[in-house]
N, C-alpha and C positions, 0 to 999 in steps of 0.2 A: 509615660504615666501610667501610674497603679491606680484605676478608677475605685478598687475596692474598699481601700481605707475612707476614703470619700464619702461610700454607699453607707458604710457603718456608722461615721459621723451624722449623716442624711437622718437615718433610722435613730440614734441619741436622741437628736433634737426633737424628731418627730415623736418619739415617746417622752421625753420632758415636756413638753410643750400639753400631751395628751393625760400623762402622768396615770392612766387607769388602761388597763387592759379588761375588758371582762368584768367583774367584781375584785381583780386582783387590783390594787392599789401600789405604783410602783416606787419605790425612792430614788429619788433623783442620785444617791451614789450609788446604788444598786446596777442603776441603769449606765450609769458613767464605766463603773468596772465591768459589767456585761460587755462594753462594747471594745475595751481596752482588752478582755479575753479574746474576744473573737477577731482581735486585729494580732494578735498572738499566735492565737492556731492559726489563722489564713496565711500566718507567716506574711503578713503586709510591714512587720520590724522584724528584727532579731532582738533574742533577748539579750545583747549585749547591746545595743540601740536602746533597745528601753529603759535599761540600768540607767544608762547613761544622762537619759533625758529627765529622767527624776530631780527636779531642783530641792537637795538636800536642805540648802539655806530655807527655802519657803516653808520646807516639813517642819521643819526645827523649829521655824520661828512661830508657827504656827501653835507644834507642840506646848511649846513654854508661854503662849497667850493662854491657852487653854486651860492649863496647868491656874496660873492664875486668876482665871476666870474663875475656875472651877473654887478656886480658895474665896475669893468677893462673897461666891455666893452662898458656899458653906458657913462663912463667917458674920455673913450678915453686913460685914462694913459699909457696902456700898448703899444697902436699904438704909443704912442709920445716916449716911451722908447727905441721901433726898429724903427723907422724914424730918430730918433736921432744919433744912432747908425750908418744909414746908411753913414751920414756926414762924416767919417771916413773911406770911401769905395773908395779906388783910381780907381777901376773896377768891375767888372759884377759878377766876381769870388769870390770879397770880399763881393759884397752883400750878394751873397747865403750864405756865410760863416755868417758874422754876425747875419742873418735870425737864423739860424739856431741854434749858439750859445745860442741867446736870448731867442729863443722858447724853446730850449731844458733844460736851466737853469731855465724858469718859470715854466715849465710842471715838474721838479723836486719839485716844490714849493707849483703849486696852484693845482694840478691835469690834467692830460694828455687831458681830455673832455674840461676844461674851457679854454685852451689854443688851444686845434684843432678848437673852434668854433670861438676865436678873430682870431687868425693865418689865416685863409682859407684868409678872404678879403685883409691881407695883404701882402700874397701871389700873391694872383692876382694883386694887386698893384703893385707888384716890375716886376711881368711880364711885364706890361703896360708899366710904366714906365722909365725900364731900359732895354725894348727889351729880356729879360731871356725867354724862354718856360714856359707857365703855367705847362706844366706837370711836368716840371723839380723841379719847386717852389713848387707845391703842394707835389711831393716827399719828397722834402727837408722837408717841414712841416709834412710831416708823419712819416720818419726817426728823424725827432728831438724831437719830442714828444713822442714819443714810446722809444729813447736809455734816453733822459734825464728823463723819469717819472720813468724807471725804476730803477734807483739809489736810490730812496727814497723810505720809506714806506707809504708816502702821495701823489705818484707821480701819482697813479691808484687804483681804487677800489681794484684790483686783488691783490696789495700787500699788502694794508691796511687788508684784508681778513687774506693774510697770518701773516702780523703781531701781528695780534689779537689772532693768532692761540696759540700763546706763544713763539713768539723770542724773546731772551733776549736782551734788549739794541738795541731796532729795527732799529734805524737811525745809529747805529755805526755799526752793524752788515751787513745792508746793504749797507753801504760806504764800507765796508772791503770787501765784496763779489763782488759788482756790479758797483761800480764808476768806477775805470779800464777799465775793458768791457764793459762799456758804451761809455765810451769815446773814446776808441779805435774804437767802432762799429762806432760810430759819425763823427770820424774822415776817415774814409774808406768809408761810403756811400756819405761824401761830395766830395772825390776824384771821388769816381764814376760818379755821380752826374756834378760834374765839368767838366766831357771830354765832350769836343767841345766846350763849351762856351768860345765866346774870352773874350782877357783878355783887351778890349778894355777900354780907360778911361771913366767913367760916370761924367756928369756934375750935380754938385747937387743944388739944390734951397733951400729956405727956406724951411722946411717941420714942417708943425703943427700938432699936432696929438690931441690935450686937447679937448674935446667936452664941458667940466663940470669942471672949475677951483675948485667949493665947494665939488663936489663929488673925485675929483681927490685928494684933499687933506686930505679926510677922508680915502681914499682909501690907501693913504702914511701912514696915521696912522695906518690903521687895518694890513697891510703888516709890519711895524714895531712891532706889537703887534705878527705876527706869528711868527716872526724869535726872539722875546724875549720867546715866547711857546715852539718853535724847542729847542733854545739852551738850557732852564730850562729844557726838558724833556732828552736831554741827558745829561745835566750836573748831576741831580738825578737821572739817571740813575747808575751812578759811586758811588752811596752811596744808591742803593737798593732800590730806590723809581721810581715809574713811575707815570708820568703826562698823565693823557689820553688824547686820541687823541682829544676826544672833546673838549679839551680847546684851543688847535689850531686852528680849527674850528670858532670855537664862539670869538677867538681873531679875524677873519676876519669880523666875520658876525655881531656880535650885536655892534660894534661902526656905523657900516653903517645904521643898522636897528633903532637905537637910534637916530643919530644927523642927515641923512639925509633926506632930504623933500621928496625923492625919493625912498623913502623906499618899498612903493605899488607896484610903476616898479619894484624894483629889486624882490619882493616875486611874483611877475608874470612872470618874466623872469625865476625864476627857472623852470630847468627841471625835473620836476615833472615825465615826461616818466621813466626815469632812475631811478627814487626812488621807481616808483611803479613795476620796472623790478625786482630790488633787494628785495623788499618786496616778491615780487612772488617767484623769485628764492628759497630764504631761505624759504618758507612754500614747494615749491615741492622737493626741494631737502631733505628737513627733511621727507617728505614722501617716497623716495626714500631709507633714512637711516632705517628708521622704517619697511621697508620692508623687512631688513637682507638681502639681496641678496647681498650687498655691504660687506656686514661682511665676506660672503661666499668664495666671488671673491679676496679682499684684504686682507693684513697679519693683526692681531688683533692690532695690535702697529697703523696702518694708521686709523684705523675707530672708534676713540675715540669720533668723534665731524666730523659736518661738514667743521669750517676752517681746520683742521688737514689735510683733502682728499682733499683738494684743492691742497695742496702739494706733493700728494702721487705720482704723477707721478713724480716728481723729485726722490724720493727715490726711487722709483721701475726700475729706469733705471741707477740707483748708482751716479746721476752728483749733485753737489752743484749747488746752485745757481747762482754762478758766472759762472762757466763752459756752464752750460745748456743755459744761457741767451747770454754768447757769441755765442756759436755754433751757436744758432736760429740767433741771428743778423746778423753772418758771413754769414751763409743762404740767409737769407734775401737779405741781400747785392748783394749776388753773382747772386740770382735772378734777381736785379733791374738792374746788369752790363749784363746781358743776353737781357733783355729786350731793353736794351741801345743799345746794339751793331743790334739787330733785328731791331730795330725801329728808326733806328737813323735820316732816312728823317723826320719823323714826330715828334720826339724832338727837332729836330734842326729845325723846320719851325717856321713861326711864330705865335707869340700867336693867341690861337684861345680859343673860349670858348663850 
C-alpha cells in the first residue's frame, strides 16, 4: 500500500474544513487542484491513469448545464417565472411557499448549483419587497435546492455520479426512492421556516423579470429539448436502451451556443472552477484508489471503481437511498428548528444584509 495519496487526501479534507490559512482564504477548487497536482508530482498516479480517471461524461454534462444556467440568469427567464408565481400569493407565507416550490422543481431539472446562484438575488428581492427576514428566505432557498435536486439523477453532480455508477433506469429509480421523501422534507422545512412569519396580505405590483427577450425564447426551446431528452431516456430505459446524460446537457446548451448572439458571454459565465474541482477530484480519488488502502478498508464489492465508492456509505450503514435522504433531511430540518427557537429575535427582525 502507498499511503502518500491517502495523506494528500487527508490534508485536502483538512484544508477544505478550515478554508483559511493565516489571512488567506482558500477556495475549495484550489485546494482540490493542489491535491491532484501533488499526487502527480509525487508520482502516486501516472499521467495516463490521471487522464483516464477523468469522467468526461460528467464534465460534459456539467458544462452543458452551466451554459444553460448562465442563459437562464442573463435572460431573466427564471426570474420572470418566479416573479409571476408571486402574483398568485395572498400573503407572505404563500410567497415563501411559491419560491420554495419553484426553485425545488428547477433544481431537479437544471442542477442545484445553477438555481442556487440565480435564486439568491430573488430570495433577497423577496426579503426587501415583502418584508420577509432575509435569513429565512436564504434558508428556504438552501432547503429547496437541496431537496429538489435530490429527486433526480441530474439534480446535482453527486446524483449524477451515482447514476453513472450503474443505477438501472436512473430517472425511474430516483423517482421511486427519492421523490416522496424529498417532498416530505420540503414540506417540513417550509412549515419550520414559516413559523413566526405573519399571514399579512401582500400587495402585488406588476413584476417584470425578463431582461433579454430573444435569449429567453432560445432558453424556452432549450428547456423543451431538455424535457424531451429526459422523457426519451425514461422511455428508452423500458426497452433496454440508455440515452446518455450528455444528450440531456447538449439539448440545453447547443441551441444557445448556435443561435444566441451572446454565446461568448455564456461561455465566459460558465463556472470553470467547479469543472476544475471535479477534474482534480477524479485524479486525486483515482490516486487513492490505486494506493490500495480503500480495498483494505472497504468490502471488495464496493471498491470496483471510483463511482461505486460514492455509494459505499449508504451500503455500509444498510440504508437505501430514500431512507438515508429522508433521515438526513429530517435532521437538517430539526437543526433549523433549533436555530429558529434560539435565534427568534434575529430571524424575526427586519431584513439586514
